[in-house]
C-alpha positions as CSV (number, residue, x, y, z in Angstrom):
1,M,1.3,121.7,40.9
2,K,1.9,121.3,44.3
3,T,4.0,124.7,46.4
4,E,7.7,123.7,47.8
5,E,6.7,125.0,50.9
6,E,3.4,122.1,50.2
7,A,6.8,119.4,49.6
8,Q,9.3,119.2,51.9
9,V,12.1,117.8,50.5
10,E,15.4,118.7,51.3
11,R,17.9,119.1,48.1
12,V,21.6,118.6,48.0
13,P,23.6,119.9,45.9
14,V,24.7,117.8,42.0
15,Q,27.5,118.4,39.3
16,S,25.7,118.2,36.8
17,S,25.3,121.0,33.7
18,S,21.0,120.3,33.2
19,L,20.8,119.7,37.4
20,A,21.5,121.5,40.1
21,S,20.3,119.6,43.3
22,V,18.2,116.8,43.9
23,G,16.8,115.4,47.6
24,Y,14.5,112.0,47.9
25,D,12.0,111.0,50.8
26,P,13.0,108.1,51.4
27,D,9.2,107.5,53.5
28,S,7.0,108.2,49.7
29,G,9.2,106.6,47.9
30,T,9.2,111.2,46.8
31,L,12.1,112.7,44.4
32,E,12.8,115.7,44.2
33,V,15.0,117.3,41.0
34,E,15.6,121.1,40.5
35,F,17.0,122.5,37.1
36,H,19.8,125.0,36.3
37,T,16.2,127.4,35.3
38,A,14.5,126.7,38.9
39,S,12.5,124.1,37.8
40,V,11.3,122.6,40.2
41,Y,9.4,118.7,39.7
42,Q,9.0,115.6,42.3
43,Y,8.8,112.0,41.4
44,F,6.2,110.0,43.0
45,G,7.0,105.6,43.8
46,V,10.9,105.6,43.1
47,P,12.9,103.0,45.0
48,A,16.3,103.9,47.1
49,E,18.8,102.1,44.4
50,V,17.1,104.5,42.1
51,H,17.5,107.7,43.7
52,Q,21.4,107.1,45.1
53,A,22.0,105.7,41.5
54,L,21.1,109.0,39.8
55,L,24.0,110.2,42.7
56,D,26.3,108.6,41.1
57,A,26.0,108.8,37.7
58,P,28.9,110.1,35.5
59,S,25.4,112.4,33.7
60,K,22.9,112.9,36.7
61,G,20.3,114.4,33.3
62,R,20.5,111.5,30.7
63,F,19.7,108.3,33.8
64,L,16.6,111.0,34.6
65,D,15.8,111.3,30.8
66,Q,16.8,107.6,30.4
67,V,15.8,105.8,33.6
68,I,14.0,108.2,35.1
69,K,10.8,109.6,32.9
70,R,11.7,106.4,30.7
71,T,9.8,104.2,33.7
72,G,7.5,106.3,33.5
73,Y,7.0,107.9,37.1
74,P,3.9,109.8,37.8
75,Y,5.3,112.7,38.9
76,A,4.7,117.2,38.9
77,K,5.7,120.0,38.7
78,V,6.7,122.2,42.5
79,Q,5.1,126.3,42.1
80,R,7.5,128.0,43.5
81,T,6.1,131.2,45.6
82,L,7.2,133.9,46.2
83,L,7.8,135.7,50.4
84,A,6.4,138.9,51.5
85,H,9.9,139.9,52.1
86,G,10.2,140.4,48.4
87,G,12.3,136.3,47.9
88,W,11.8,132.7,46.4
89,H,10.7,130.1,48.0
């Protein structure tokens, strides 16, 4: 499991009942998804057009389930780390 410090994919907020934010690294094809539960997952080898289709989807949670998860992209949960000043990162 990677820590968020290792992940370093910048996410943008999205309008979704299940997803809080989405980020993408085009160099590595890494899609990073943060859920409203604060869980963060990275999906690897995702083409840029799939990332854009997720952003454009009327239901981002459904798109994630029906396209990204069903396609079987490898994924990993990103572990949150507690910072010294008491906040989560």
